[in-house]
C-alpha positions as CSV (number, residue, x, y, z in Angstrom):
1,M,103.8,116.0,94.7
2,L,101.1,113.8,93.3
3,V,103.5,111.2,91.9
4,A,105.0,110.7,95.4
5,A,101.4,110.5,96.8
6,L,100.6,107.7,94.3
7,V,103.8,105.8,95.1
8,A,103.1,106.1,98.9
9,L,99.5,105.0,98.4
10,A,100.6,101.9,96.4
11,I,103.0,100.9,99.2
12,V,100.5,101.5,102.0
13,L,97.7,99.6,100.3
14,A,100.0,96.7,99.3
15,W,101.9,96.3,102.6
16,P,100.5,97.6,105.9
17,M,96.9,97.9,104.9
18,P,96.2,94.1,104.3
19,R,97.9,93.2,107.6
20,L,95.8,95.8,109.5
21,L,92.6,94.8,107.8
22,A,93.2,91.1,108.5
23,R,93.2,92.0,112.2
24,V,89.7,93.5,112.0
25,T,88.0,90.2,112.2
26,T,84.6,91.7,113.1
27,V,84.1,92.7,109.4
28,R,83.7,88.9,108.7
29,R,80.1,89.2,109.8
30,G,79.4,91.1,106.6
31,P,81.3,88.7,104.3
32,R,80.2,90.1,101.0
33,A,80.9,93.7,101.9
34,A,84.2,92.6,103.5
35,L,85.2,90.8,100.4
36,V,84.5,93.9,98.3
37,L,86.6,95.9,100.8
38,W,89.5,93.5,100.2
39,Q,89.0,93.7,96.5
40,S,89.0,97.5,96.5
41,T,92.2,97.5,98.5
42,A,94.0,95.2,96.0
43,V,92.6,97.1,92.9
44,A,93.5,100.5,94.3
45,A,97.1,99.3,95.2
46,V,97.5,98.1,91.6
47,L,96.0,101.3,90.1
48,A,98.2,103.5,92.3
49,A,101.3,101.7,91.2
50,L,100.3,101.8,87.5
51,F,99.3,105.5,87.6
52,A,102.5,106.7,89.3
53,A,104.5,107.1,86.1
54,P,101.6,108.5,84.0
55,A,101.1,111.1,86.7
56,A,104.7,112.3,86.1
57,V,103.9,113.2,82.4
58,P,103.0,116.8,83.2
59,W,106.5,117.3,84.7
60,L,108.1,115.6,81.6
61,V,106.4,117.8,79.1
62,G,105.8,120.8,81.3
63,S,108.3,122.6,83.5
64,A,111.9,121.3,83.1
65,P,113.1,122.9,86.4
66,R,110.3,121.1,88.3
67,L,111.4,117.8,86.6
68,Q,115.0,118.3,87.6
69,D,114.0,119.0,91.2
70,N,111.8,115.9,91.4
71,W,113.6,113.4,89.1
72,P,114.2,110.8,91.9
73,V,110.5,110.5,92.6
74,V,109.7,110.4,88.8
75,A,112.3,107.7,88.4
76,V,111.0,105.6,91.3
77,A,107.4,106.0,89.8
78,A,108.5,104.8,86.4
79,V,110.3,101.8,87.8
80,L,107.4,100.9,90.1
81,T,104.9,101.1,87.2
82,G,107.1,99.0,85.0
83,I,107.7,96.4,87.6
84,V,104.0,96.1,88.5
85,T,102.9,95.9,84.9
86,V,105.4,93.1,84.1
87,R,104.8,91.2,87.3
88,L,101.0,91.3,86.8
89,L,101.3,90.0,83.3
90,V,103.7,87.2,84.2
91,S,101.7,86.3,87.4
92,G,98.4,86.3,85.6
93,D,99.7,84.1,82.8
94,R,101.4,81.6,85.2
95,V,98.5,81.4,87.8
96,G,95.9,81.1,85.1
97,R,97.6,78.5,83.0
98,N,98.6,76.4,86.1
99,L,95.0,76.5,87.5
100,R,93.4,75.5,84.2
101,T,95.9,72.8,83.5
102,V,95.4,71.2,87.0
103,R,91.7,71.5,86.8
104,R,91.5,70.0,83.3
105,R,93.6,67.0,84.3
106,H,91.7,66.5,87.5
107,R,88.4,66.7,85.7
108,E,89.5,64.1,83.2
109,L,90.6,61.8,86.0
110,V,87.3,62.3,87.9
111,D,85.3,61.6,84.8
112,L,87.3,58.4,84.2
113,L,87.1,57.0,87.8
114,A,83.9,58.4,89.2
115,T,80.3,57.4,88.8
116,E,77.9,60.0,87.4
117,G,75.4,61.6,89.8
118,D,72.8,64.3,89.2
119,G,73.8,67.0,86.7
120,H,77.5,67.9,87.2
121,T,77.9,65.7,90.3
122,R,80.4,62.8,90.3
123,V,80.9,60.2,93.1
124,L,84.3,58.6,93.8
125,E,84.5,55.3,95.5
126,H,86.6,56.3,98.4
127,T,86.1,56.1,102.2
128,T,87.6,59.5,103.1
129,P,84.9,62.2,103.4
130,T,85.7,64.7,100.7
131,A,83.6,67.2,98.8
132,Y,84.8,69.9,96.3
133,C,84.0,71.6,93.1
134,L,86.0,72.0,89.9
135,P,85.0,75.4,88.3
136,G,85.1,76.1,84.6
137,V,83.1,75.5,81.5
138,R,82.9,71.7,82.3
139,R,82.3,72.2,86.0
140,R,82.0,69.4,88.4
141,V,80.9,68.8,92.0
142,V,82.8,65.8,93.4
143,L,81.8,63.7,96.4
144,T,83.3,60.6,97.8
145,Q,81.3,57.6,99.0
146,G,82.7,58.3,102.4
147,T,80.9,61.7,102.4
148,I,77.6,60.0,101.5
149,D,78.1,57.4,104.2
150,R,79.1,59.8,107.0
151,L,76.6,62.6,106.5
152,S,72.9,62.6,107.0
153,P,70.7,63.5,103.9
154,D,70.2,67.1,105.3
155,E,73.9,67.5,105.9
156,L,74.7,66.2,102.4
157,E,72.3,68.8,101.0
158,A,74.2,71.5,102.9
159,V,77.5,70.3,101.4
160,M,76.0,70.3,97.9
161,A,74.5,73.8,98.4
162,H,77.9,75.0,99.6
163,E,79.7,73.7,96.5
164,R,77.0,74.9,94.1
165,A,77.2,78.4,95.6
166,H,81.0,78.4,94.7
167,L,80.2,77.5,91.1
168,A,77.2,79.9,90.7
169,A,79.1,82.9,92.2
170,R,82.4,82.0,90.4
171,H,84.3,82.3,93.7
172,D,87.2,80.7,91.9
173,L,87.7,83.9,89.8
174,V,87.8,86.1,92.9
175,M,90.4,83.8,94.5
176,E,92.3,83.7,91.2
177,F,92.4,87.5,91.1
178,F,93.8,87.7,94.6
179,T,96.3,85.0,93.9
180,V,97.6,86.9,90.9
181,V,98.0,90.1,92.8
182,H,99.5,88.2,95.7
183,E,102.2,86.7,93.5
184,A,102.8,89.8,91.5
185,V,104.0,91.9,94.5
186,P,107.5,91.3,95.8
187,R,107.9,88.6,98.5
188,F,108.7,91.0,101.3
189,V,105.4,92.9,100.6
190,R,103.1,89.8,100.3
191,S,100.7,89.0,103.0
192,A,99.7,85.3,103.3
193,T,97.3,86.4,106.0
194,A,95.4,88.5,103.5
195,L,95.1,85.7,101.0
196,H,93.9,83.4,103.8
197,E,91.3,86.0,104.9
198,V,89.9,86.3,101.4
199,H,89.5,82.5,101.2
200,L,87.8,82.4,104.5
201,L,85.3,85.1,103.4
202,I,84.5,83.1,100.3
203,E,83.9,80.0,102.3
204,V,81.6,82.0,104.6
205,L,79.6,83.2,101.6
206,A,79.1,79.6,100.4
207,D,78.3,78.5,104.0
208,R,75.5,81.1,104.2
209,A,74.1,79.7,100.9
210,A,74.0,76.3,102.6
211,V,72.3,77.8,105.6
212,R,69.5,79.2,103.4
213,R,69.1,75.7,102.0
214,A,69.6,73.4,105.1
215,G,69.6,75.6,108.2
216,V,72.3,76.7,110.7
217,V,72.6,73.5,112.8
218,T,72.7,71.2,109.8
219,T,75.3,73.3,108.0
220,A,77.5,73.5,111.2
221,R,77.4,69.7,111.4
222,A,78.3,69.3,107.8
223,I,81.4,71.6,108.3
224,V,82.5,69.5,111.3
225,G,81.9,66.3,109.4
226,M,84.1,67.5,106.4
227,A,86.8,69.3,108.4
228,D,89.4,66.5,108.0
229,G,89.0,65.8,104.3
230,P,91.7,66.5,101.7
231,R,91.5,69.5,99.4
232,P,92.8,68.8,95.8
233,A,94.8,71.5,94.1
234,G,92.8,73.9,92.0
235,S,89.5,73.0,93.7
236,M,87.1,74.9,96.0
237,A,86.6,72.4,98.9
238,M,84.4,72.3,102.0
239,R,87.5,71.5,104.1
240,E,89.4,73.8,106.6
241,S,91.7,73.6,109.5
242,T,90.0,73.3,112.9
243,A,90.5,77.0,113.7
244,D,88.9,78.0,110.3
245,A,86.1,75.5,110.7
246,K,85.3,77.0,114.1
247,A,85.4,80.6,112.7
248,R,83.1,79.5,109.8
249,I,80.6,78.0,112.3
250,E,80.6,81.2,114.3
251,L,79.8,83.2,111.1
252,L,76.9,81.1,109.8
253,E,74.5,83.8,111.0
254,G,74.9,87.5,110.5
255,G,75.0,90.0,113.3
256,P,76.3,93.4,114.4
257,V,79.6,94.5,113.0
258,A,81.7,96.5,115.5
259,G,78.5,97.2,117.4
260,L,76.7,98.5,114.3
261,P,73.7,96.9,112.8
262,G,74.7,94.5,109.9
263,P,73.1,96.5,107.0
264,L,74.6,99.8,108.2
265,A,78.1,98.3,108.7
266,E,78.0,96.8,105.3
267,A,76.9,100.1,103.7
268,L,79.8,101.8,105.4
269,M,82.2,99.1,104.1
270,Y,80.9,99.6,100.6
271,A,81.3,103.3,100.9
272,V,84.9,102.9,102.1
273,S,85.6,100.6,99.2
274,I,84.5,103.2,96.8
275,L,86.7,105.8,98.4
276,I,89.7,103.6,98.4
277,V,89.4,102.9,94.6
278,A,88.6,106.5,93.9
279,A,91.8,107.7,95.7
280,P,94.3,106.8,92.9
281,L,91.9,107.9,90.2
282,A,91.5,111.3,91.9
283,L,95.2,111.7,92.3
284,L,95.8,111.0,88.6
285,A,93.0,113.4,87.6
286,L,94.5,116.1,89.8
287,A,97.9,115.6,88.1
288,Y,96.4,116.2,84.7
289,S,94.0,118.9,85.7
290,G,96.9,120.9,87.0
291,F,98.8,120.3,83.8
292,S,95.9,121.3,81.6
293,G,95.5,124.5,83.5
294,T,99.1,125.6,82.9
């Protein structure tokens, strides 16, 4: 039954799939394709849950005996679709409003206390090395004087390239999407590891932008120099735990993925991403094609 297949697909993509994918750390060497793979998994899980009840419509208006035989699955599908819809709306509203409120207040505080640098850059008179960006219409790249004092000019350029890459690519929107989906699913299904993995991939993408600007060695030194800095809420910061900083340094350069050349592995990840998103769409199409043919 296609309704059951959609329910099962939603559960698999939301629960075991992220946990299994997080263990395949070799895909990190193709961070952009890996991020698309993560996105496709989240999108497909949401689509499968939303399509479960609509896929039952042929049974509702078609064969009554078939509906009576399968009513438990139809009921589960309707409940699942309703829960997912409500939780997505509530989570999206809560996460979006909280992030924008925090960023607006932080931006106002930075503009009040910091000295103005080039463009959107602001410098805070503080000895702790810190660098982060505040995305949005009135975006900011914030540095402390401690960052300027600790890093060499080349390392500082790597930090700036990293933060500007976050702003240019709107990595905050990618992270916000995953946060909304993460909080929308029930607690027992959530995977904090998945959320962490997505964040790490976003940082690797920004790191590689820094590498193109300042080189591998300089960027690695900048990551080490900023590893112990704080990370304000709502910001994208060049700060990680020691383990994550080590992982990021190891991923500054591309390379083979699971023994395959990088471009080939990334092409395969993109292909798998397309298939994952196509799965719930195909199941829904099959449900209605069968109905239209009756």
